C-alpha positions as a printed Julia matrix, in Angstrom:
72×3 Matrix{Float64}:
 43.32  -28.58  -64.86
 46.15  -30.9   -65.5
 47.47  -30.5   -62.23
 44.29  -30.98  -61.01
 43.9   -34.21  -63.25
 46.81  -35.43  -62.33
 45.8   -35.11  -58.48
 43.08  -36.75  -58.87
 44.34  -39.23  -60.41
 47.19  -39.71  -58.11
 44.71  -39.79  -55.62
 42.44  -42.27  -56.29
 45.73  -44.63  -57.12
 46.34  -44.8   -53.49
 42.75  -45.27  -52.41
 43.09  -47.96  -54.48
 46.31  -49.54  -53.64
 47.89  -49.03  -56.11
 50.98  -48.0   -56.0
 54.14  -46.73  -58.81
 57.36  -48.53  -56.82
 57.88  -44.81  -55.63
 56.16  -42.84  -53.15
 53.54  -40.86  -53.25
 53.66  -38.11  -51.16
 56.54  -34.86  -52.21
 58.37  -33.73  -48.5
 57.76  -30.22  -49.99
 54.26  -30.35  -50.06
 53.39  -31.71  -46.86
 50.47  -34.33  -45.82
 46.78  -33.61  -45.81
 44.82  -35.45  -43.38
 42.32  -35.71  -44.54
 40.46  -39.25  -46.59
 40.86  -39.87  -49.42
 37.6   -39.51  -50.95
 37.39  -35.77  -48.89
 39.91  -34.86  -50.58
 39.3   -36.12  -54.57
 36.15  -34.78  -53.75
 37.45  -31.45  -53.57
 39.52  -31.67  -55.79
 36.93  -32.63  -58.28
 34.72  -29.28  -57.07
 38.07  -26.85  -57.99
 37.21  -28.07  -61.0
 34.22  -27.84  -61.64
 35.03  -24.38  -60.75
 37.53  -23.87  -63.17
 36.35  -25.65  -65.37
 32.63  -23.16  -65.14
 36.02  -20.16  -65.64
 37.23  -21.55  -68.61
 33.16  -21.73  -69.97
 32.35  -18.04  -69.03
 35.4   -16.49  -70.53
 34.92  -18.05  -73.64
 31.47  -17.57  -73.83
 32.02  -13.54  -73.01
 35.14  -13.52  -75.74
 32.7   -15.38  -77.43
 30.31  -12.4   -77.37
 33.04  -10.15  -77.69
 33.49  -11.18  -80.78
 36.7   -13.43  -80.94
 36.96  -16.54  -81.79
 37.22  -19.82  -80.9
 40.66  -20.97  -82.05
 42.27  -17.39  -81.06
 42.24  -18.28  -77.05
 44.5   -21.09  -77.53
């Protein structure tokens, strides 16, 4: 989830024109030809999917009698 959040933040910074002084593209990751808004949307959808899966796991654990603190 944190990785997805970081990628979204990086893309939003690039989209807004903010730069950090070093290249945002990492050569071993390749280059994505999709427009930035499409990339951001895909990552936000992925984040929502991950959160939904996590919520389902926590709910199933609760039903099985596992305390919330035991999963962290």
